[in-house]
Every structure is written in structure tokens, then in C-alpha cells.
C-alpha positions in Angstrom: 0.0 0.0 0.0 1.2 3.5 -0.8 0.1 6.7 0.7 1.0 10.4 0.4 3.3 11.6 3.1 1.4 14.9 3.5 -1.9 13.2 4.4 -2.7 11.4 7.7 -2.9 7.7 7.8 -6.7 7.4 7.6 -9.0 5.3 5.4 -9.2 6.8 1.9 -5.6 8.3 2.0 -4.0 5.0 1.0 -3.5 3.7 -2.6 -3.1 0.1 -3.9 0.1 -0.9 -5.5 -0.8 -2.0 -9.0 2.3 -4.2 -9.5 1.8 -6.2 -6.2 0.7 -9.8 -6.9 1.3 -11.4 -3.4 -0.9 -10.6 -0.5 0.6 -13.0 2.1 1.1 -12.2 5.8 4.2 -10.1 6.4 7.0 -11.5 8.6 9.1 -8.4 9.0 8.9 -8.5 12.8 9.6 -12.2 13.2 12.9 -13.2 14.9 14.9 -16.3 14.7 18.2 -16.9 16.5 18.1 -13.3 17.8 18.0 -11.9 14.2 15.2 -10.0 12.6 13.7 -11.8 9.6 12.6 -9.9 6.4 10.5 -11.0 3.5 13.1 -13.2 1.9 15.2 -15.9 3.6 18.6 -14.8 2.1 20.0 -11.2 1.9 23.1 -9.9 0.1 26.0 -9.6 2.5 29.1 -7.5 2.6 31.0 -7.2 -0.6 28.4 -9.0 -2.6 28.6 -12.2 -0.5 25.4 -14.1 0.2 24.9 -14.5 3.9 22.3 -17.0 5.2 20.3 -16.3 8.3 21.9 -19.4 9.8 25.5 -18.0 9.5 25.6 -16.4 12.9 24.4 -13.5 15.0 26.8 -11.0 13.3 24.2 -10.2 10.6 22.1 -7.1 11.2 20.0 -4.7 9.3 21.6 -1.8 7.4 22.3 1.0 9.9 24.7 4.0 10.6 27.3 1.7 12.2 30.2 0.3 10.2 30.0 -3.4 9.2 30.5 -5.8 12.1 30.5 -3.0 14.7 26.8 -2.3 15.3 24.9 -3.6 18.3 23.4 -7.0 18.1 20.0 -5.8 19.6 18.1 -2.5 19.1 18.4 0.2 21.8 14.8 -0.2 23.0 15.6 -3.8 23.7 19.1 -3.5 24.9 18.4 -0.7 27.4 15.0 -1.8 28.5 14.4 -0.8 32.1 17.8 0.8 32.5 17.7 4.3 33.9 20.4 6.7 34.9 19.8 8.6 38.1 21.3 12.0 38.9 20.9 14.1 42.1 20.8 17.8 41.9 19.1 21.0 43.1 17.8 24.3 41.9 17.5 27.6 43.7 14.2 29.4 44.1 14.0 33.1 45.1 11.7 34.1 48.0 10.6 37.7 48.1 8.0 37.7 51.0 9.7 35.6 53.7 11.6 37.4 56.4 15.3 36.8 56.6 15.1 33.9 54.0 16.0 35.3 50.5 15.9 32.0 48.7 15.4 28.3 49.2 17.2 25.2 47.9 15.0 22.5 46.5 16.6 19.1 45.8 15.5 17.1 42.8 16.2 13.8 41.1 16.8 13.6 37.4 16.1 10.3 35.6 17.5 9.6 32.1 15.9 6.6 30.3 18.4 5.0 27.9 15.8 3.2 25.8 14.3 6.3 24.2 16.6 9.2 25.6 13.7 10.7 27.6 14.1 12.6 30.9 12.0 13.1 34.0 12.5 15.4 37.0 10.9 14.8 40.4 11.3 16.3 43.9 11.0 14.1 47.0 8.0 15.0 49.1 8.4 16.7 52.5 5.6 16.6 55.0 4.0 20.0 55.7 6.4 21.8 53.3 3.7 24.1 51.9 4.8 23.8 48.3 3.7 21.4 45.5 6.2 18.6 45.2 6.5 15.3 43.3 6.9 15.1 39.5 8.2 18.5 38.3 8.8 17.5 34.6 7.1 14.6 33.2 8.9 12.0 31.1 9.7 13.3 27.6 12.5 14.5 25.3 13.5 18.0 26.5 14.8 20.5 23.9 18.0 22.4 24.5 17.8 26.1 25.1 18.7 28.6 22.3 20.7 28.8 20.2 20.4 25.0 19.9 16.7 25.0 19.3 16.6 22.0 17.0 18.4 19.6 19.4 17.4 17.7 22.5 19.2 17.3 25.8 21.3 14.2 25.6 23.3 12.1 28.0 26.5 14.1 27.2 24.9 17.2 28.8 24.6 15.5 32.2 27.5 15.3 34.5 28.4 16.1 38.2 29.1 19.7 39.0 27.5 20.8 35.7 24.4 22.8 35.2 21.6 22.0 32.7 18.6 24.1 31.7 15.4 22.1 31.4 12.8 24.5 30.1 12.9 27.6 32.4 14.8 26.2 35.3 18.5 25.7 35.7 19.5 22.5 37.6 22.9 21.8 39.2 23.9 18.2 39.3 25.6 17.2 42.6 25.8 13.4 42.4 24.6 10.1 40.8 24.1 6.5 41.9 26.6 3.7 41.4 25.0 2.3 38.2 25.1 5.6 36.5 28.8 6.1 37.5 29.8 2.7 36.2 27.8 3.0 33.0 29.3 6.4 32.1 32.8 5.2 32.9 32.4 2.3 30.5 31.4 4.9 27.8 34.6 6.8 28.5 33.0 9.7 30.3 34.9 11.0 33.3 32.6 11.4 36.4 33.9 13.7 39.2 33.3 13.1 42.9 30.0 14.0 44.5 29.5 17.7 45.3 27.7 18.8 48.5 24.6 20.8 47.9 24.3 24.2 49.4 22.5 24.6 52.7 18.9 25.8 52.6 18.6 28.9 54.8 14.9 28.2 55.7 15.6 24.6 56.8 18.7 25.6 58.8 16.8 28.3 60.7 13.9 25.9 61.5 16.4 23.3 62.8 17.9 25.9 65.1 14.6 26.9 66.5 13.5 23.3 67.1 16.8 22.5 68.8 16.4 25.5 71.1 12.8 24.5 71.9 13.8 20.8 72.6 16.7 21.9 74.8 14.4 24.0 77.0 11.7 21.4 77.6 11.5 19.7 81.0 14.2 17.2 81.5 12.0 14.6 83.4 8.8 12.7 82.8 6.3 11.4 85.3 5.9 7.7 84.6 2.6 6.1 85.8 2.9 2.8 84.0 4.4 0.9 87.0 1.5 2.0 89.2 -1.0 1.0 86.5 0.4 -2.5 86.1 0.4 -3.0 89.8 -3.1 -1.8 90.6 -4.9 -2.4 87.4 -8.5 -3.7 88.0 -8.1 -3.3 91.8 -10.9 -1.2 93.1 -11.8 -0.2 96.7 -15.6 -0.6 97.1 -17.5 1.3 99.8 -21.2 1.4 100.6 -22.8 4.8 101.5 -25.7 7.1 101.3 -26.6 10.7 100.7 -29.5 12.0 102.8 -31.3 14.7 100.7 -34.6 14.6 102.5 -34.2 18.0 104.0 -34.6 19.6 100.6 -37.9 19.9 98.6 -38.8 16.5 97.1 -35.6 15.1 98.5 -34.9 11.4 99.1 -32.4 9.0 100.6 -29.9 7.9 98.0 -28.2 4.6 98.4 -24.7 4.8 96.8 -21.7 2.7 96.0 -18.4 4.5 96.0 -15.6 3.0 93.9 -12.0 4.1 94.3 -9.7 2.9 91.4 -6.1 2.4 92.7 -4.5 2.5 89.3 -5.1 6.2 88.7 -6.6 7.4 92.0 -10.0 8.2 90.4 -13.4 8.0 92.0 -16.7 6.6 90.6 -20.0 6.7 92.4 -23.1 4.6 91.4 -26.6 4.8 92.8 -28.7 1.8 93.6 -32.1 2.7 92.2 -35.0 0.7 93.6 -37.6 -0.8 91.2 -40.0 1.8 89.7 -38.3 4.7 91.6 -39.4 7.2 89.0 -35.9 8.6 88.4 -34.6 9.0 84.9 -31.0 8.4 85.9 -29.3 5.2 84.8 -27.6 4.8 88.1 -24.5 6.9 87.4 -24.2 9.4 90.3 -20.6 10.6 89.5 -18.6 9.8 86.4 -15.1 8.4 86.9 -12.4 11.0 87.6 -10.2 12.5 90.3 -12.4 14.0 93.1 -11.2 17.2 94.7 -11.8 17.7 98.4 -12.8 21.4 98.0 -14.2 22.6 94.7 -14.0 26.3 94.0 -13.8 26.7 90.2 -12.8 24.9 87.0 -9.1 24.8 86.3 -7.7 27.0 83.6 -5.9 25.7 80.5 -2.5 24.3 81.5 -3.1 24.7 85.2 -3.4 21.0 86.0 -0.2 19.9 84.3 2.4 18.3 86.7 5.3 20.6 85.5 5.6 24.4 85.8 7.5 26.2 83.0 8.9 29.7 83.5 9.3 32.2 80.6 12.7 33.9 81.4 13.2 35.9 78.2 10.0 36.5 76.2 10.3 36.4 72.4 6.8 35.6 71.2 6.5 33.1 68.5 9.9 33.8 67.0 12.0 32.8 70.0 12.4 32.9 73.7 13.9 31.1 76.6 12.0 28.8 79.0 13.1 27.1 82.2 11.5 24.4 84.4 10.4 25.5 87.8 12.3 23.0 90.0 10.9 24.2 93.3 7.3 24.5 92.0 6.8 28.1 92.9 3.2 29.0 92.5 2.0 25.5 92.0 -1.5 25.0 93.3 -2.1 21.8 95.3 -5.4 20.4 94.1 -5.7 18.2 97.3 -7.6 15.3 95.7 -9.1 12.4 97.7 -6.7 9.5 98.2 -7.1 6.0 99.6 -6.1 7.2 103.1 -9.2 9.5 103.2 -11.7 6.7 102.9 -12.9 4.8 105.9 -16.2 3.5 107.4 -17.9 6.4 109.1 -16.1 9.2 107.2 -17.9 11.8 105.2 -16.7 12.8 101.7 -17.6 16.0 99.9 -18.7 15.3 96.3 -19.1 18.7 94.9 -21.2 19.9 97.8 -23.0 16.7 98.6 -22.1 15.0 101.9 -21.8 11.2 101.4 -21.4 9.0 104.5 -19.5 5.7 104.1 -21.2 2.8 105.9 -19.5 -0.4 104.8 -17.0 -2.0 102.4 -16.3 -5.3 100.8 -13.7 -8.0 101.7 -11.0 -6.8 99.3 -11.2 -3.3 100.7 -10.9 -4.7 104.2 -7.8 -6.7 103.3 -6.2 -3.7 101.6 -6.6 -1.4 104.6 -5.6 -4.1 107.0 -2.4 -4.7 105.1 -1.4 -1.1 104.2 -2.7 0.9 107.1 -3.1 -1.7 109.9 -6.8 -1.0 110.4 -8.8 -3.9 112.1 -12.1 -2.2 113.0 -14.5 -2.5 110.0 -17.8 -2.3 111.9 -20.6 -1.0 109.7 -22.7 1.9 110.7 -26.0 0.8 112.4 -27.8 4.1 112.2 -27.9 3.7 108.4 -30.0 0.5 108.7 -32.8 2.4 110.4 -32.8 5.0 107.6 -32.7 2.2 105.1 -35.7 0.5 106.6 -37.6 3.8 106.5 -36.8 4.1 102.8 -37.8 0.5 102.2 -41.2 1.0 103.9 -41.9 3.7 101.4 -41.2 1.4 98.5 -43.9 -0.7 96.9 -44.8 -4.0 98.5 -44.8 -7.3 96.8 -47.7 -7.8 94.5 -50.4 -10.3 95.7 -51.6 -12.4 92.9 -55.2 -13.7 92.7 -55.9 -17.4 93.2 -55.8 -19.7 90.3 -59.2 -20.1 88.6 -58.6 -23.3 86.6 -58.1 -21.8 83.1 -54.8 -22.6 81.5 -51.7 -23.3 83.5 -50.5 -21.5 86.6 -47.6 -19.9 84.7 -50.0 -18.4 82.1 -52.3 -17.1 84.8 -49.3 -15.3 86.5 -48.2 -13.8 83.2 -51.7 -12.4 82.6 -51.8 -10.8 86.1 -48.2 -9.3 86.1 -48.2 -7.6 82.7 -50.8 -6.0 80.5 -49.4 -7.7 77.4 -48.6 -11.3 78.6 -45.6 -13.2 77.4 -45.2 -17.0 77.2 -43.5 -18.6 80.2 -39.8 -19.0 79.9 -38.2 -22.5 80.0 -35.0 -23.5 81.6 -32.9 -23.5 78.5 -29.7 -24.7 80.2 -31.6 -27.7 81.6 -33.1 -28.4 78.2 -29.7 -28.5 76.5 -28.2 -30.8 79.1 -31.0 -33.3 79.4 -32.4 -33.2 75.9 -33.6 -36.7 74.8 -32.8 -38.1 78.3 -35.9 -40.0 79.3 -36.5 -42.4 82.2 -38.9 -45.2 81.3 -40.7 -47.4 83.8 -43.1 -50.3 83.5 -46.3 -50.1 85.6 -49.6 -51.8 86.2 -52.8 -50.0 87.0 -54.4 -50.4 90.4 -58.2 -50.3 90.1 -61.4 -51.7 91.7 -62.2 -53.1 88.2 -60.5 -56.5 87.9 -59.8 -56.3 84.2 -57.8 -53.0 84.6 -55.3 -54.6 86.9 -53.9 -56.7 84.0 -53.2 -53.7 81.8 -49.5 -52.8 81.3 -48.3 -49.3 80.9 -45.0 -47.5 80.1 -44.5 -44.3 82.1 -41.9 -42.0 80.5 -40.4 -39.1 82.4 -38.7 -36.4 80.3 -35.8 -34.8 82.2 -35.6 -31.8 79.9 -38.9 -30.2 81.0 -40.2 -32.5 83.8 -43.1 -33.8 81.8 -44.7 -37.3 82.0 -46.4 -39.4 79.4 -48.2 -42.8 79.8 -48.4 -45.3 77.0 -50.4 -48.5 77.2 -49.1 -51.6 75.6 -51.7 -53.7 73.8 -52.3 -57.2 75.1 -53.9 -59.7 72.7 -57.6 -60.5 73.5 -57.5 -58.1 76.5 -60.3 -55.9 75.2 -58.2 -52.8 75.4 -56.8 -51.1 72.2 -53.6 -49.7 73.7 -51.7 -46.6 72.5 -51.3 -43.2 74.1 -53.1 -43.2 77.5 -52.0 -39.8 78.9 -50.4 -37.2 76.7 -47.1 -35.6 77.6 -47.6 -32.9 80.3 -46.6 -31.9 83.8 -48.2 -34.1 86.4 -49.5 -32.6 89.7 -48.9 -34.2 93.0 -52.1 -35.6 94.6 -53.9 -34.2 97.6 -53.1 -30.5 97.2 -55.2 -27.4 96.7 -54.4 -25.9 93.3 -56.8 -23.0 93.5 -54.4 -20.7 95.3 -52.1 -17.9 94.3 -49.0 -20.2 94.9 -47.7 -22.5 92.3 -48.6 -26.2 92.9 -46.0 -29.0 93.2 -45.4 -31.4 90.3 -43.9 -34.8 90.1 -40.1 -34.9 89.9 -37.7 -37.6 88.7 -37.0 -38.7 92.3 -40.7 -39.7 92.7 -40.5 -42.5 90.2 -38.7 -45.7 91.4 -39.4 -49.4 91.6 -42.0 -50.4 94.1 -43.7 -47.0 94.5 -47.3 -46.0 93.7 -48.0 -42.9 91.7 -51.3 -41.2 90.9 -51.4 -39.6 87.5 -54.6 -37.7 86.7 -56.6 -39.8 89.2 -55.2 -43.1 87.8 -53.2 -45.1 90.3 -50.1 -47.0 89.0 -47.6 -49.2 90.7 -44.1 -49.3 89.1 -42.9 -52.8 88.7 -39.8 -52.6 86.5 -37.6 -50.1 84.5 -35.3 -50.2 81.6 -31.5 -50.4 81.9 -31.0 -46.7 80.9 -33.1 -45.4 83.7 -31.4 -47.6 86.3 -28.0 -46.6 85.0 -28.8 -42.9 85.0 -30.1 -43.0 88.6 -27.0 -44.9 89.8 -24.7 -42.5 88.0 -26.4 -39.4 89.6 -26.9 -41.2 93.0 -26.6 -37.9 94.9 -29.9 -36.8 93.4 -31.5 -40.2 93.6 -30.8 -41.5 97.2 -32.6 -44.8 96.5 -29.9 -45.7 94.0 -27.0 -44.7 96.2 -25.2 -47.9 97.1 -23.3 -46.3 100.0 -26.5 -45.2 101.8 -28.2 -48.6 101.2 -25.2 -50.5 102.6 -25.1 -48.1 105.6 -28.8 -48.8 106.3 -28.1 -52.6 106.2 -25.0 -52.2 108.4 -27.0 -50.3 111.1 -29.7 -53.0 111.1 -27.3 -56.0 111.1 -24.9 -54.7 113.8 -26.8 -56.2 116.8 -27.7 -59.5 115.2 -24.9 -60.0 112.5 -23.7 -63.5 113.4 -27.1 -65.0 114.2 -28.6 -63.5 111.0 -25.8 -64.8 108.7 -25.9 -68.3 110.4 -29.7 -68.4 109.9 -29.5 -67.9 106.1 -26.5 -70.1 105.4 -28.8 -72.6 103.6 -29.6 -70.1 100.9 -26.0 -69.7 99.9 -25.1 -71.3 96.5 -21.4 -72.0 95.6 -20.6 -71.6 91.9 -17.4 -71.5 89.8 -17.1 -68.0 88.4 -13.9 -67.2 86.4 -12.4 -70.5 87.6 -13.0 -69.5 91.3 -15.5 -70.8 93.7 -17.8 -67.9 94.8 -20.6 -67.8 97.4 -23.8 -66.5 95.7 -27.4 -65.9 96.6 -30.3 -65.6 94.2 -32.3 -62.4 93.9 -35.4 -63.9 95.3 -33.6 -65.1 98.4 -31.8 -61.7 98.8 -35.2 -60.0 98.5 -36.7 -62.2 101.2 -33.7 -61.7 103.5 -33.7 -57.9 103.2 -37.5 -57.7 103.6 -37.2 -59.7 106.8 -34.4 -57.5 108.1 -35.7 -54.0 107.3 -39.4 -54.5 106.5 -40.9 -51.3 105.1 -37.6 -49.4 105.5 -36.3 -50.8 102.2 -38.0 -50.6 98.8 -37.7 -52.6 95.5 -35.4 -49.9 94.0 -32.8 -50.3 96.7 -32.8 -54.1 96.4 -32.4 -54.0 92.6 -29.5 -51.5 93.0 -27.7 -53.9 95.3 -28.3 -56.8 92.9 -26.8 -54.8 90.0 -23.9 -53.5 92.1 -22.9 -56.9 93.6 -23.9 -59.0 90.6 -22.1 -62.3 90.2 -22.9 -62.6 86.5 -21.3 -60.8 83.5 -23.0 -57.6 82.4 -23.7 -58.6 78.8 -25.8 -56.3 76.7 -29.3 -57.6 76.2 -29.9 -57.9 72.5 -32.9 -58.5 70.5 -33.8 -62.0 69.1 -32.6 -62.1 65.5 -35.3 -64.4 64.3 -37.9 -62.4 66.1 -36.7 -59.2 64.4 -36.5 -61.0 61.0 -40.1 -62.2 61.4 -41.2 -58.7 62.3 -39.5 -57.2 59.2 -40.9 -59.8 56.9 -44.4 -59.3 58.4 -44.2 -55.5 57.8 -42.9 -56.0 54.2 -45.7 -58.5 53.4 -48.4 -56.4 55.0 -47.4 -53.3 52.9 -46.9 -55.4 49.7 -43.3 -54.1 49.3 -41.3 -55.7 46.5 -38.7 -53.1 45.4 -35.4 -54.9 46.3 -33.7 -54.0 42.9 -34.2 -50.3 43.6 -32.6 -50.8 47.0 -29.6 -52.5 45.5 -29.2 -49.7 43.0 -29.3 -47.1 45.7 -26.6 -49.0 47.7 -24.5 -49.2 44.5 -24.6 -45.4 44.1 -23.6 -45.0 47.8 -20.9 -47.6 47.5 -19.6 -47.8 43.9 -16.5 -49.9 45.0 -18.9 -52.7 46.0 -17.4 -52.8 49.6 -18.7 -55.6 51.8 -19.2 -53.2 54.8 -21.2 -49.9 55.0 -21.7 -47.3 57.6 -25.0 -47.7 59.7 -25.9 -44.1 58.8 -26.0 -45.0 55.1 -28.1 -48.1 55.9 -30.7 -45.9 57.6 -30.6 -43.4 54.7 -31.2 -46.2 52.3 -34.3 -47.4 54.2 -35.7 -43.8 54.2 -34.8 -43.1 50.6 -36.3 -46.4 49.2 -39.4 -46.0 51.4 -39.0 -49.4 53.0 -42.1 -49.7 55.3 -40.2 -50.3 58.6 -40.9 -48.4 61.8 -38.2 -46.3 63.4 -38.1 -48.6 66.5 -37.8 -51.6 64.3 -34.9 -50.0 62.4 -33.0 -49.6 65.7 -33.6 -53.3 66.4 -32.6 -54.2 62.9 -29.2 -52.4 63.3 -28.6 -54.4 66.5 -28.9 -57.8 64.9 -26.9 -57.1 61.7 -23.4 -58.4 61.4 -20.7 -55.8 62.1 -16.9 -55.6 61.9 -14.4 -54.1 64.3 -15.1 -50.5 63.2 -18.9 -51.0 63.7 -19.8 -51.1 60.0 -22.8 -53.2 58.8 -22.5 -56.1 56.4 -24.4 -55.2 53.2 -25.2 -58.9 52.3 -26.7 -59.5 55.7 -28.9 -56.4 55.3 -30.1 -57.5 51.8 -30.8 -61.0 52.9 -33.2 -59.8 55.7 -35.1 -57.7 53.1 -35.5 -60.8 50.8 -38.1 -63.1 52.3 -38.0 -65.4 49.2 -34.3 -66.2 49.4 -34.0 -66.5 53.2 -37.5 -67.4 54.5 -38.1 -67.2 58.3 -40.2 -69.2 60.6 -44.0 -68.7 60.4 -44.8 -65.3 61.6 -46.7 -65.3 64.9 -48.9 -62.5 66.2 -46.7 -60.0 68.1 -46.7 -56.4 69.1 -43.6 -54.9 67.5 -43.2 -52.0 69.9 -43.6 -54.2 72.9 -42.1 -57.6 72.0 -39.3 -56.3 69.8 -37.9 -53.0 70.7 -40.1 -50.4 72.4 -39.6 -51.3 76.1 -37.0 -53.7 77.3 -37.4 -54.1 81.1 -34.4 -55.1 83.2 -34.6 -58.8 84.0 -33.7 -59.0 87.7 -35.4 -62.3 88.5 -33.1 -65.3 88.5 -29.9 -63.2 88.8 -27.2 -64.2 91.3 -25.6 -61.8 93.8 -22.0 -62.2 95.1 -22.7 -62.9 98.8 -19.0 -62.5 99.9 -18.7 -59.2 98.1 -21.8 -57.9 99.8 -20.7 -58.9 103.3 -17.3 -57.4 102.7 -18.9 -54.0 101.8 -21.1 -54.2 105.0 -17.8 -54.7 106.9 -19.1 -55.9 110.3 -16.9 -59.0 110.7 -13.8 -57.0 111.7 -15.8 -54.6 113.9 -17.4 -57.4 115.9 -14.0 -59.2 116.2 -12.4 -56.1 117.7 -15.2 -55.7 120.2 -15.0 -59.3 121.3 -11.2 -59.1 121.8 
């Protein structure tokens, strides 16, 4: 393409070359082996010799340099990011500043070798009052007349030389190490660094600052040590301010705080409920308290050091000295710790406050530092305080309960206009959430058929509520199910129609052998599950009937007079058995129950006997597990009743959870599979199913065993008999205490009467 040199390079100003026949992509800017490539591969060399592009790096484009003496790379590539740095200054005249005719401003001149451009910048000085930074932007700077057509080059820059850049003349005083070495290699001689002249304004300011610094006080009051020693240590006094002599005055009960770290005083007022005062309780904000207040201090009056002006000079100078003897210093006379004591009166800006008492830390502090031993509080204040309390509002009397809603709701309606729901004990809820005690019970009734009904009483420890569930017995005539919904149960034989809250059943009221009345139904507790017994034995201080130490002490007190006769009388009930290859004297639970009932009578209950049997058991405490065949029958019965036949979908879901076809799987994934595939199994039956499945050392479930139980056709079970899943399989598993053996020798050793009687005989 051709264009006219006088026209801009815009569309329409270019003309096509008629003789051009090739329109391929140009490779003028391609490089190979550090050599620029042109349109053709071979170019004529020196003296008509053809030089290939592969001959070596000495080939270069035609330039001003002689053959074989030009640079291998262009300047913009050779000197990329290489800058020469010169230090200099220029002098600026000041016409309106007193005794400062001019100022010296130091600059830095940068020379970029890649394109011969220059930049001038001045380092910034804080609060200088003049614009600083970049003075001359990066560009090629023309030389002054008469060399108007030339630009300032590298040869114009040297130490102790002046150079004019536009309208300013700069004097170069130094350069950095790179610039010095670079110019030396070029053959340019670089003189030594020249000191820049002193700036008159800067020198004068330094003299003034030095004079001021030298005349400042030579010492400093350090309070850090006292702060570290007495930080967060406060003297606390009780007091009052009697303002009843004034109009609408009152008796103010105050708390005086003295902070030892900075000797400040803070006073707070104890406002009674509904006092009608708008104050938030702050009587005096924290600060140093003067003994006598006359006026506010003037500016600079409260500083710890006094400065004397010896020779006045105004703002331009002067001489100041520190007053070493503190002439004219005013003693503020603030309150200190030695001024506080029980019975003393302090002046709080005209208010007389009497101190009546203090806390234990304050007593120890005055006892250690001042040797004071008498800390008797003021008794006269108690009379005034009682007078003040008599004027306060009495406690509100609530009306009696009318039977609507709960007692808590009725109290809320009477206390506030806009009632709020009763608050629960959230801490108790978090600690005992899902901690339930379950007991088996029979109903006591005049109707003979009701005495055969079996119930499960559940006590919820999180909110002290009770629920009763009836287990269905076949051909009993009773349907079963929820008998009493979950709620708080009132103790019998109490008047609830009063203003006081009634008493409810607690966890300690439920134990084996007791009789409870729940909503006019009488139940006798016959058994309990293992969790309830273990929980009561763990927290035996709250459940005394499960405290083994107290039970053994009760037996010891009863056996002490008749120990030998009693043991000899029941020797025929002792059974010797080999336990852990050792002969052990044991007694059955029924025999132990008979012996303890004969010894203590009504003073011992079934709960205490069961606790002894569990504590001194001669049998291994193996976990009572569900019958595998019974659970299998229950699962097959549920699947048949719901017509479930989707085993392939279950296998597919297990494959997605376990693509590696592992033999074992986490129980959490098994439960998720049952829920995802909608297998019709109750939650209680799922728990029983997880107990009977085969597991490894880590607790994982065998997948094949789980699929076999879900396939009645492959692994048929025995004929399904009628059963109650919740009762017979997993809902309530009572602790089987009948038939258990008790270690007789261990029980007698805990009673520990043999040695005591032997010592008395001897």
C-alpha cells in the first residue's frame, strides 16, 4: 500500500500498488536466533557475499554503524528498564519571607536510555507548603537557544554541571553507582560527588526546634508501673446521701468505687424498682475527686510541670526554664485512699456522702497497708434504710388460680398487660435433651380387668413432663396406645386454686415399688429399663434410693446387733458356683429380697434391692440384644403387609452410595437407604434391625446380611406369629432381675461388720 506523506494515515488516504501480486502475511517483525527476519530468507552480504540467516548473529540490518561494529540488539531492547539517576538542586527566590531570601529544592533527574527521555521529580516533604513530586514529566526535552533543534542528551549531564530544562537551571551534585559505572564504560569521566548548598529556611527551623527541645522539662512522670500493679483493683464502699431536707428530696443509696490504678473515684446509685428517676444509676462519672471545689481549672493549670518564661520572644523565639521548686504550684488536694474509711464523710461537689460499709478486698487492703482492724458497719444507716424500704412498693399479691390454662400463664396475665409465654430453663433443656426415664407399671383399680393392663411411664428430664403409653395385650379388650399425653403431672392431695404454684412430680418420685397417681389413675411401678437404672445410679446424689453407700449403711446399722445370728440363719440359701475358675458364694435375687425384707421391713424398697443386685452381681453384664429371628419375622411381616417388592431399587441405591462394592457400609448409610427407598419399617424396628446385623471391628454393617433380611423369598423365616412390634421387639425392654445371682461374699465385705465385731470381742 502507498500513501501520500502529507496526508494522515486514515481510510481513503492509501492507494493500492498495481504491481503487487502477493498478499501473504508479512514476517518483517519475526525473529529467529536473535536476528530480525525480512520477507526473503537470504539477503546480500558485505561485498556481494550471500549470507544466510543461519550463518551467525553478526548479521544485522543496514544502519549507521560500520560493518560488524553495530549492536546485536536495538536500543529499545538492549536498554529496556535501564535508567540513569542524577541528584541535583535548583535555587528558588523568596521575596516575601523574612530573613530567608531563597530556598534550595533538591531534585532527582532520571534519564531513560531506551528512548533518551528525561524526568525530573522532587522528594515530598511533610508539611512543606509547596507542591512537590513530579516537576517535569517523562519526555524528550529540547535544549535552550541557540540549539533549538536539538534535545538534551546524555552528554549534557554530569556532576558539577548545570543543565537548563525548560525555564529552570538545575545543578547536578551526584549520581548513583549504576550511572557512574555506565558512564565510565562509555569513557565519560565522572567527578566526585559535590555537596549541595545549605537551605537557609531549613537551617533556621532546625535551630529553632533545637532551642525548643533543649528548653523542655528534662524529666517525665511515669505512671505505667502503678497502672500495672493496681490495674482492675478497686476499693468498694457502701454509703448514702440524705437529701430529704430539701424539697422533694430522698435518701440515695450509693456505691463508691476508688480505682487504685489512677486514684480516680466513681459513684453509682442503687435505684429501687420503679423509683421514677430518669438516671441510669451513674451518680458521679469516673475522675479525680477534689476535696474542696471552687472553680474549674484554667488551661494548663493541671499539668504536673511548671514552665517559667525567662526571656520572652513571642512566637519567633524565647527562653524557657523548668520551675524546679514548683513556685506558685496549686495543690489540688484530691481524695486518696487514706481519706476513705467507714464512718467518714466525703464531699462530692457539695454533697455529703457517709460511708457505711466495704467489701472483703477493701478490708484486706486497709488491713495490710494501714493496719486497720475495725470494720464495723454503721448501724444508724440500717434504720434509715428500713424507713426508705417502707416507702417502696410492697410485693404484689396475685389472685388465686381459677382453673383456666396453666399457673404460669395465669401469673403472666396478672403481672403484665401484654402477657408473654412462660420461659423454659434452656440450660436444663440442652443438658437433658432426649434423656428419658422409662418405667413399666400396672394399674391399680377396683375393676379386675384394669389390673392386668401394662403401661410404660416416660419421664422427660428436659422439661419434667410425663407421658403414659399403654401396651396392647392380645384379646384383652383394650386397644392400647397413648393413654396420657405428655404434660406436667400434679402431685395428689393439694389445693391448686391458690395464688401459689402447685407442686409437680419430679424424677425422684419414680422408682421401683412405688405407687403414683397420674390424673386420678393409680399406677404401681414394677420394672424399669437399663438406661433409667444406670442414670439414677450415675447421679446417685440426686437419687438416694440408687445410692449404694446409703443402702449399705442402712443394712449395716440393722445388722450390727444380730450380725452372726442373721448370717448363720440364712446359710442354707448360699449357693457356691465357679465364676472365672474360682468358687464364689452367691445368693439368688429372690432369696436376697426375702432376707432384706425380713431384716428391714418397710424401710427398704424394691429400687434399693435392685440397685444392690446390680452392684454386687455375680454374672457378667452382657448387653441384652434382640432376638434375631424375632426381628427378622417382624421385618418380613411388615414388608408382606405393605406389599413391598422393590429390592432391585434398594440394590441400585446401595451401589450409588458404595460404587466400589465394599462388603461393609456405615450404619448411617443403611438408615438413609431405608428412608430413601421407602421401605415400610418403623423407626423402632430400624433400631432393632441395626442391632442384629453383622458388624466388623469398626462398627460397619455387612451389606449382604442387610439385603438377605429384606429378601423373604431367598431367606424365609419361621412362620410369623402375632406380636406387638413396639412391645415384643424394641419399644420397652425391662431389666430382667429375677433369677440373677448376687455375690454374697462381696456384699458382706462391703457391709464390713466382721472386723468390727471381732475387735469388740477381743
